[in-house]
C-alpha positions as CSV (number, residue, x, y, z in Angstrom):
1,M,11.4,38.1,5.4
2,N,9.4,36.2,2.9
3,T,6.2,34.9,4.5
4,F,5.2,32.8,1.5
5,E,6.1,29.1,1.7
6,N,8.2,27.8,-1.2
7,S,5.6,25.5,-2.7
8,Q,8.1,24.0,-5.2
9,Q,10.3,22.9,-2.3
10,A,7.3,21.5,-0.4
11,L,6.1,19.6,-3.5
12,A,9.6,18.2,-4.1
13,E,9.8,17.0,-0.5
14,Q,6.3,15.3,-0.7
15,A,7.3,13.6,-4.0
16,Y,10.5,12.3,-2.4
17,I,8.6,11.0,0.7
18,V,6.0,9.3,-1.5
19,D,8.7,7.8,-3.7
20,F,10.6,6.5,-0.7
21,H,7.5,4.9,0.7
22,I,6.6,3.2,-2.6
23,T,10.1,1.9,-3.0
24,R,10.2,0.5,0.5
25,A,6.8,-1.1,0.2
26,S,7.7,-2.7,-3.1
27,K,11.0,-4.1,-1.6
28,L,9.0,-5.5,1.3
29,A,6.4,-7.0,-1.0
30,Y,9.1,-8.6,-3.2
31,M,10.8,-10.1,-0.1
32,R,7.4,-11.5,1.2
33,I,6.7,-13.0,-2.2
34,Q,10.1,-14.7,-2.2
35,S,9.5,-16.1,1.2
36,W,6.1,-17.4,0.2
37,K,7.6,-19.1,-2.9
38,M,10.3,-20.7,-0.7
39,A,7.8,-21.9,1.9
40,A,5.4,-23.2,-0.8
41,T,8.1,-25.5,-2.2
42,T,9.2,-26.9,1.2
43,P,7.4,-30.3,1.5
44,G,6.6,-30.2,5.2
45,V,5.4,-26.6,5.3
46,A,3.6,-26.4,1.9
47,K,0.1,-27.7,2.8
48,D,-0.4,-25.6,5.9
49,F,1.3,-22.6,4.4
50,L,-0.9,-22.6,1.3
51,K,-4.0,-22.9,3.5
52,E,-2.9,-19.9,5.6
53,T,-1.9,-17.9,2.5
54,E,-5.3,-18.5,0.9
55,T,-7.1,-17.4,4.0
56,F,-4.9,-14.3,4.2
57,L,-5.6,-13.4,0.6
58,Q,-9.3,-13.9,0.9
59,Q,-9.4,-11.6,4.0
60,T,-7.3,-8.8,2.5
61,F,-7.7,-8.6,-1.3
62,F,-11.2,-9.9,-1.7
63,S,-12.9,-8.1,1.1
64,S,-15.7,-5.6,0.2
65,V,-15.1,-1.9,0.9
66,P,-17.8,0.7,0.4
67,N,-17.1,3.5,-2.1
68,S,-17.8,6.1,0.6
69,Y,-14.9,4.8,2.7
70,I,-12.4,5.0,-0.2
71,L,-13.6,8.5,-1.1
72,S,-13.3,9.6,2.6
73,E,-9.8,8.1,2.9
74,E,-8.7,9.9,-0.3
75,G,-10.0,13.2,1.1
76,Y,-12.7,13.7,-1.5
77,Y,-15.1,15.1,1.0
78,F,-12.6,17.6,2.5
79,S,-11.6,19.3,-0.7
80,N,-13.4,21.9,-2.8
81,Q,-13.9,20.6,-6.3
82,S,-15.8,22.0,-9.2
83,N,-17.1,20.1,-12.1
């Protein structure tokens, strides 16, 4: 019996999973943007909605994250790398 893992199959599975997650995330983002556009054009909802959206964007996209956190999340400190 072959004790070596088929790395090509494992890489293909990982690529499929990553592609699936990216596709799903982009569909969800598109649907959210469409709902934001619809809510922003509704007269009674627009003012409060725009305030909430601005607060949400400020808290998520414009928050400061240290470089060490990003490197840690990407696994930089856990892998052997040579320059």
